[in-house]
C-alpha positions, 0 to 999 in steps of 0.5 A: 287482660292481655293473654299474649304475654310470656305468662299468658297461660296464667292469665288464660287460666284465671279467665277460665276459672272466673268464667266457670265460676260465673256458671256456678257462683254458689256451689251447694254444701254437697258439692263443697263436701265432695271437693273436700273429700277429693282432697282428702282421698288424694292426700291419703293415697299419696302420703308416702310419696309426699313424705319422700318428695319433701325429704328429698327437697330438704335432703332430709326431713323425718317422716314423723315431722311431715305427718305431724306438721303437714298431713294430719293437720290437713286431714283434721281441717278437712273433716272439721270443715266437712262437718260444719260447712252446711252450718256456715253457709246458712244466712245469718239473721240480724236485727232489724231496726225500727226504721226498717220495720217490717223487714227481715235482715240477713247476711249471706256468705257468698264465694268471692270467686277465684282464690290465688295461693302462693306457697312457701318452701318450708311446709309446702303441702300444709301451707298450700293446701290449708288455705285451699281447704278454706277456699273450697269450703267457702265455694271458690275456685283456686290457683296455686303457685308452688315454691320453686325451692321444693320442686319435687314436692311442687310437681307431686302436688300439681300431679295429685290435684290435677288427678281429682280436680279440673283445671277450672276448679283448681289449677297448680303452677310451678316454676321459678320466681318470675312465675311467682311474680307474674302470678301475684299480679293477677286480678284474683278475687283474693290472694293468699301469700305465705312468706317473708315480710319483705316479699309480702310488701311487694305482693301487697303492692301488686295486689293493690293494682287490682284492689285484690284483697290479700291474706298475708302470713309473714312471720317475723320474730316470735318471742318466748318469755319464761317467768322466773317461777316456771321450772326451767328444765320444763320450759327447756324441754317444751321449747326444744321440742318446738324449735327442733321441729323442721330445724327451726324453719317455721314462721311460728318457731321461737325466735328468741327466749327471754330468761331471768338473768340468774337462770340463763346458764341453767336454761342453756344447760337444760336446752343442750340436754333436751336437744341432745336427748332428742337428736344424739347425732345429727349428720346421719340422723334421719330425725333431724331436718336439713336446711332447705338449700345452700342459700339458706345455709349460707344465710344462717351461717352468716348470722352466727359469724356476725354474732361471734364477731360482735362479742356473742357467746355460741353454744353449738349443740353437737353431741358427737362432735361431727362435721357437716361438710357436703351436707345441709345439716346445721346443728342447733346453736344457742347465742348468748350476750347478743345486742341490737347490732347483730343480725340474730336480733335484727332478722327473722332467723328461721333456722336452728339458731336460738338467742337467749336474752336475759331480763332482771324484771319481766317488765323489761321483756314485755317492753322489748316485745312491744317496742318491736314489730308485732310478731306472728306468735308469742310464747309465755311460760307461767303457771299463774293464770292471772299473770298470763292474762295480763300478758295476753292483754299487754302484748299483741301477736297473731297467736299465743301459746301459754306453756307451749310453742307451735300448737296454736297453729294446729287448732282447727276451731280457731283462726290463724293469722298475723297482725301488722308486720306479721301479716293480715287476714285469717284462715283455718276453721270458720274464720277461713270460710268467712275470709274467702267469702263475701258477707253480703247484707240482704234486706227483704221487704214484704208486700206491706210498704211502710215507707209510704207512711214516712216518706216526704212530705216530712211533715206527715203525722206518721213521720213525726210519731216515728221521730218522737219514738226514736228520740224517746228510745235513744234518750232513755236507753241505758245498759 
């Protein structure tokens, strides 16, 4: 690599981390636990600063959301990994086929080396450090590029991690989009990107230059389907909680709702009631998160303008009829009577806008979902377990919540990841450990060498006997 470039410091850091990794390519379980403890301690020590920095970046985000969606899940993940890393590291014993006997077959989980992590702005701590938890548990080193759209949080995370890790273990970088672009072009041993699908394609092309494996968390339009039998007010309350979090600026936020046609108005009323109860005011309400930037606010407003111009009905949930000039607050808005020409049906919303689509038969909803790009999440509301099982079998998505939204992301003992346009690869829990490890098959033979009895010339008696035994086995093997 040429370090005499504008972004040579990135390349130089990667060279240093790879060299350091070669000196210690298989950290012990205790060393990995120690690293996780460092991460835990620095998170707990700086929690108040994290809450403040994130709120300043958004212009307002409540402490409760940062604790529930960023800090507590990270602490849970750290404790979960600490308690299991020794077990995960143990070689996995596998079956030895007759043709290899006598021998032992194992799979060794080896760190891949240096993991690059590109962090989005919506949850800049959780989505930066959650992959780091898995990478450290797997014994790797990491370089992290923080989002330029959350600069205060980026600077804080950089200071935090530099206080407990050497740069050849964990290095954090800030800067604008040009730094991010240069970062994704480095020959990491694994690259994690969380963000828009359109950018994910660019990242994957850059990684392909070095055949760098990628984990992409890309979002998309996550649908919600409410069965006709499900209590409509209960559904509205549960969905309002998930959609209200971070003002909808979440990759797994409900993007649109399928409701039985004769219950659309009832759902809209119940949703307005639930949101108004949770957020009785908006402008000066510290419980309601603002939009991250003017650019995002303009984008979201353009979606509403487009929908209205094309005939949609807008229901703005603004209990005190406030104005929002000179703020980045945006009230939740329901969009009814949508069609496919509207931006709200074409683009991932990622904000406080919720289209409601009517269906006459639930098959319409299933067909609609299956005819489109596979989403990062799908939410289905139905008490009937048999129908729920059929929904799971007939649709594809990165993850699912039944009778809830968002909560699958918080499950430590389960993988998180997309499928197709919504991403690839997993992290969290054991799957995260495996994702950032090389599963290396190791065959060990002892002093007795069976090969010499079956090696050429192939006409020898042992080879003939072995061949007959194998044919007999395969012809008579039944299940």
